[in-house]
Structures are given as structure tokens and as C-alpha cells.
N, C-alpha and C positions, 0 to 999 in steps of 0.2 A: 547385745542382750540376747539370751538364748531364745531360740523359737518355740512356739508351742508345738506339742506332739500329738499325733493322731493314732489312737489305738482301736482295734477292732476286737470285740468278744463274741464268741460263737457258742451256742448251746444247741445241741442235738438231742431234742427232747422226745418223748413218746408222741405227744400230741402236735407238737410244731417244731420247726427250725427256726432259729432266729439269730440274725447278725445285727450287732448294735456297733455304730461307728461313734467315738466320741473323741473331742479335742481337749487336752489339757493344757490350760494356760500357764503362764510363768508363775502366777500366784497360787497354782494348785487347783483352781476351780476347773470344773469339768462342764462342758457343753455337749449335749448330744447332737450330733448332725444329722442322723437318720437311722432308720430301722428298717431291715428287710426280713420278711417273715413268710413262711411256706408251710403247708399242712404237711405233718411228718408221716411218711410211709416207709416201711422197711426198717422200722425200729420198734423194738418190744422192751418195756419196762427199762427205758432209757439206754438200750444197748442196740447195736445194729445187728441185724438178722438177714439183710437183704442189701448188699454193697450197691449194686446198680440202682436200685429204686431209691435208696437213701441219698446217693450222690446227686440223682437227679433233683430231688427235693432241695438239697443243700444248695445246688447250682442255682435253683430259682430264687432262693432267699438271698443269695450272694449278689446275683445281677440286680435284684430289687434294691438292695443296700447301696451297690454302687451307683445306681441310676439316681437315688434320692440324694446322695451326698456328693457326687462328682468326685469321688475318691477311688482309685484304683486299689483294691485290697489284695495284698500279698501276703501279710502276715496275721494270725489271729492267736488271741488267748483262749484256749479251748476248755469248756466245762465238761467235767466227767461225772457219771454217776452209775449206779448199779448196785443191786442187793449184795454183791460180792464184795464191796468195799466195807472195810472194817477200821476200828481204831483202838488205841491202847495208850496208856500213859507209862512212862518208864523214868527211873531216876538214876543218874551216874554220880559217883562219889569219889573224890581223891583226897589224899592227905597231902598238904604242902610240907615239903622237906624242911626240916630245921636248918637253920643257917646262922651266919654270924654278921655282924655289922648292920647298916642302916637297912639294908634289904632283906632282912632276915624274915621269913614268914610271910613275904609278900607276894600277892597273887599276880601272876604274870598272864601274857596273852597265851603262852605255851600251855600254862596250867588250865586255862579255860578253854583251850582247844581240846586237851585231853579229856577233860570232864564232859564235854559235849559229845564227844566220840564214845565214851562209855555209856552215856544215857541213850544214845541212838543204836547201841549195839544189842539188838533184840533179835531173837529167833523167829522168822516168819515161815509160814508153810512154804514148801518148795516151789510152788507154782505162783507165789506172790511177789511183788515188788514195792517199794516204797513210793508213795506218791506225795506226801508231805512230811516233814519232821518240824514240828512248831515248838519253839522254846515257850515253857510257861513260866518257870521261876527259877532264879538262882538262890542258893541258901549258903550262907557264910557262917560257919560255927552255930548252926541253928537257926540264924536270923533269916526271916523269910522276906521274899520279894525284894531282894537286892538287885536293883537295876543294872549295876556295872561293878562286879567284884574286882576287876584288875586295878591293882594299886592299894587294896585294902590288905590288912593283916589278918592272917586266918591260920588255922590248923586243918580245918576240913571245909571243902568247897563241894556243893552239890549242884546238879543241873536237873531240872525236871522237863520232861519232853512229852508232847502229844504227838502220837505218830500214827498216820493214816496210810493204810496199804491195801491192796487189790490184787486180783488175778492178772498177772502179766498179759496173757494172750487176749483177754476181754479188752483191756485198754489199748493194746496194740491195734484191735480191729477198728476202734473209733479214730484213732490218730492216722491209721493208713488211709481210711476213707477220706479223711480231710487232705492228706499230703497228695492224693491222687486227683485232686480237683484242677490244678495243684495249689495248695496253700501251704506256707510254712507255720509250723506251731511254735509260737514264742514260749508258751509255758501251758502246762496241763494243771487244772485247778478242779479240786473237789467242789460241785456245784454249791453246797450250803456255805462253805467258806467264802465264796465269791458273794453270794446273795447277802451275807451278813455285813459286807463292807458298805452296803448302802440301805440296809434295813435296820441296823442297830447302831446306836450312838456309843461313843466311847463311855459316857456316863452308865448306859444301860449294861454294857459288857462289865463295867466294873462293878455294879450292884449284882450281877448275876442275871442271866438271861437265857431262854431257850427259843431259838428260832426254828420253826417247823415249815418247811416248804413242801406243800402237797401238790404234787404234778399229776400228769396224766396216768403214769405208769408206776411212780414210785413216790415215796415220801422221804425226803432228806431231812437231816436235822444237824444242828450244831448248838452246843451249850457252852456258855462262857461263865466262869465263875472267877471273881477278882480280876477281871480284865483279860483272863486267858482262856484258851480252849481247853475245856476239861472233857467233853465227849462229843462225838460225832459218828454219823453213820446213815445208813440207808435201808428202808423197809421196801420191799418190792410190791407194794400196794398203793394205787393212786386213784384219782377220779374215774379212769376207765373201768375199774373193777366195780364201782358203785353203779355205772352205767350197764354192765354186764349182768349184775345182780338183778336190776329192775327188769331188763329185757327177759331174762330167764324165769322170773316169778310172774310177771304181768303178761307173758307171752306176747311181746310186741317187739318189733325190729329195733336194732341198736340206734338207729338215728331217732327214732320216736322216744326211746328210753332216755337219750341224752337230752332231748328237749323237756320231757317230763322232769328230769332232775333240775334243770337250770331254771325253767319257767314256773314250775308248780311245786317243786320239792322243797322239804325243810329237814335240817339234821335233827330238830327236836320234834318228838311225836306230839301231834295236837290232842286236844281233849277228845276222847274216844266217845263222848256223848253227842258230839256233833257230827252229823252225816253230811259228807261232802264228796261229790264225785266230779271226776273231770271227764269231759266228752271228747272223744278223740274222733276227728272227722275222717270220712273215707278218703282214700286216695286210689290210684290204679293199682297199687301193690299191697293194699292193706284194707281190710274191713274194719270200720270204726267201732269203738266200744266204749264203755264207761270203766274209768279207773278210780278205784277206792283210794282217796287221798291220805286216809290214815294208814293204809298198807303200804303206800308209797314212801311215806315217812319213816314208817317201821324198818323198810328195806335199807333206806339211806342212813338211818340212826345206827342199825346193827353193824354195817360196814366201817363206818367212821369210828363208832365207839371201839370196836376191835382193834383198828389201827392205832388210836390214841392210847389204849390200855397196853398195847404191846411195847409201845414207845416209852410210855411211863414206867413200865416193868424193867426195860433195858436200862433206864436212867437211874432208878433207885438201887440197882445192884452195887453200883460204885460211887453213887454221890447222893447228897442229901437235896432232894428237890425243893424242900422247903426253904433252902437258903437263896433261892432265885429272887432276889429283892425286886427286880424289874418285871418278873413275871414271864410270861409265854407270848410269843409273837407269831402270828399266822401269816403265810404268803404262799404263793403259787395259785394257779388257776382255780383249784378247788377250794381255796380259801373264801371264794365268792359264794359259796353254798350258804343259804340262808340259816341264820343263827348257829353257824358252826362254832364260834367263838363261846357261846353259851355252853355247848356240850363240852368244849375243852375246858372250861372253867370247872365243870362238875368233876370232870376225870383227873384233872391235874391239881384241883384245890388251890389254884394260883390266878391271879389277875391275868385276862387274856386280852390282847389287842391285835387288831388287823394291821400289820405293819405297812408302812408306805416308804416309797423311795424318797430320799431327801438329799440336799446338797448337790444338786444338778440343775442345770439350765437347758434350755432347748423347747422343743414342742411340749405343750402341757400334757396333751392326751395319754402319752406312753406313760407318764409317772402315775396315773391312775390304775394302771393294769398290773396286778401282781405277778402275771405271768411272766413279766420282763425283769424280775428281780435278780435272776442269775446272770443274763447277758450284760445288764447295765452293771452289775457288781463286778464283772470282770474288767471293766474300764476302770473302776476305782482300784481294783487290785493291781492292774498293770501299773498305775500311777505309783502305788506304794511300793512294787517291786523296784522301779526305777530309782525312786527317792532313797530307798534303803541300801541299795548297792553302794559300795565304797571301794576304794582302791585295793583293799585287802581281798576282795572278791572278784575274780575276773569273770563277768557275766557270760561270756561266750564259752569259757570252760564250765562254768556252773550249768548253763543250759545243755551242753553236750553231755555232761554227766548225768542229767536226768533223762533226757530223751534217750541217750545211749542205754541206760538201764532198761527202758521199755522196749527196746529193739534188740539189745544183745545180752545184757546181764542185769544185776540189781541195780535199783536207783535210789538215790538218797540226797535230799536237799533240805537246807534249814531256811526257814522263813518265820516271819513274825506277823501274825494275823489276829 
């Protein structure tokens, strides 16, 4: 009987660095063995700006995870984010050669390889490399969503891909930081793709769903339509920007602004007929004052509204947002802001839910924390990658091809998420 496997997921976020260790049993069930976290420094908008400081924080999170799980961590699945990461969809098409006999016009593995390469043959900016190429659908003579074209009779076969790419050097910096710990990087995964593995069910992906992960420095998103990834990307705005807005307008230190946001703030503006003030006590570094709660909520509302509206405008350029039958799902630390789901419903004109982590066992407390969506999703992603690999794909060659691209040339990998 095959042994269970242990995987580690690593997220280097703007607010925290998190290492999650999970065990995948023979039946595919996942048990979280432990979590290591440390406040993040040397990271801005999800990207490393100070190597030494970030590595110190990463080391602290790693040691904590190892102590809690009694597992020596040598390999990790690494989440990547950043406003430089973009996506596009592209379709390749080939005509099946006319032939004679029983095999005439039959789609072969070689035909499928050719059409996939055509679909992934897109021109990127010179400084960019591929992060993911994800198959969306196959089409056979206009018939949509064909699961396996090989063996079918056809004149034309098409492949539709979702391609995620970003600036090579900016992804290299994050990978290098991890490798110098030293840790080996098994896979590099765009953060919302990882989070979706534990935040969205297959049914929700099939019906159409938008997952929005609002972190400290970025807002990541992935949209599914008909079970396939339709759009994904990152906006360089997160919860820290709300805190900074409060600090500047209210003339209070950042630490006080963060507490005001969490303890007293709301995304929805309250009835302006109600006068309510928050009294801030004195401390050795700050003279207390009264804060207008209505103004506080207006500041929060303005920043979150702007972010949601920007995201909505990005999506409607290429897709019909009204077709998202399952609606919008919010996760990430800033999804805990009071009434943020109500504001999202107003802006997207769709049902909005606060997403929760599912289908995992272990300590109960972590599952209630949306900040852990991405690193926990990396464990599910690792399981899926392992189960999807076949004898046709050499995993070592595939891994080297991907990371080789990030350190020497262009990178390209196919996966299904």
C-alpha cells in the first residue's frame, strides 16, 4: 500500500509569511499537521524588496512550522503574486489530415500535442515568462467542451488555454529568497489559483464563480466559467492601503489606524444622522483624540469601492459577469472587514459569500482564518499535480522546464485547475 505524502505550502505575503504542512492520505483526504507564521517585513505588495529581512521572517515561520509538526521541511510549493502578473486566453486550431481506411480523420495524441502548442504559442512582453498555461476546453468541429478528443473523428480540433504570465526578474527574486534558506521549490503557483482549490467547489466552478482574495498589499482574483479558468490577475491594492488612508486623513499612527479599521470600521457608510465618535486614549507616543466614525467608514468605503469597481471593470471587458451563477466569494485577511460582502453585492450586482476552507481535517482554528486560504490551497494543489501526472509527462523534466525558464529562459507548463 502506498504511503501517505507530506507537502508544505509557502506564502510570502505583505502582512505575513506562512508555512502550512499537510499530509495527503491514500484516499486523497488532507490533514493539516501544522502552521508556522511570522509577521512579514521586507515585502511590499506581495513582492520582496529586502532580501535579508524577508529571509529572517521566512526562517522564523519555517522553524515554527517544523517545531509544530516534527517535520523537516526541505521542499515547498510556493505562492507568487504581484501586480505585474497578467493573464490572457488563446485558442489554437488544426485541421485533421484527410485519410483512408478505418483511421481516417481520427484525432491522435500527436494532433492534440500540436493544437496545444499552437494555443500556447502567444507573444509575451520580452521581460515576461509563462507562469501557468491551463487548458480550458477542447472543441471538435465546433462541439464545445469535449473532454478527450483523441479517438474521435473530426475535421477541425481546437484547444482553448488560459495563460498566466509575469515579469521574470520579479518572480526570480522571490524564488531566490526561498532557495537561499535553503529550500527547494517544487512548483510556483499563482496565489488565487491555489486559494481556489480549497475555497471553491467543483459545482461552484461549473456554475461560474469569482474568487477575490484581499490581502495586505494586493487583491488577487480568479474567475471560473463552466468549470474552467476564464480570467485571473492581481491589483496592487490591499488592506494596508486602507490603513494608510485612515492614518493620513485622521492624522493617527499606522498602528492606531489598523486598530480603528479592525475594531470600529465598516465598509458600509452608516446613517449620517447618527453622531458617533470613537475616543482614542493617550499613550506615551500619541495624544488621544476623538475620531468621527462616519468619516472613518467613508474612508474605508472609498478605498474598497475603488478596488471592487476596478476589478469589475477588468472582468466585464472580456466576460459576461452576469453569467456567474454561483456569484462572488471573498477571502483574505481584509475579507473580515465589517459588511464588505454587502458592498461587494452592490458593486457586482451578484450574490456574495465569505468563502471558507473545506475538505480538510486537523486543528479547527486555522480553517476559520481566511488569511490561510492560499497556503492551504497549495497543499490541495500539490495533491492534484501529483495525481494528474502520468507516464507521458516526466515530472522531473517538467519541473526543470518551468523553473529553468525562471532562471534562464522562457517557461511554459500545462496544468488543469
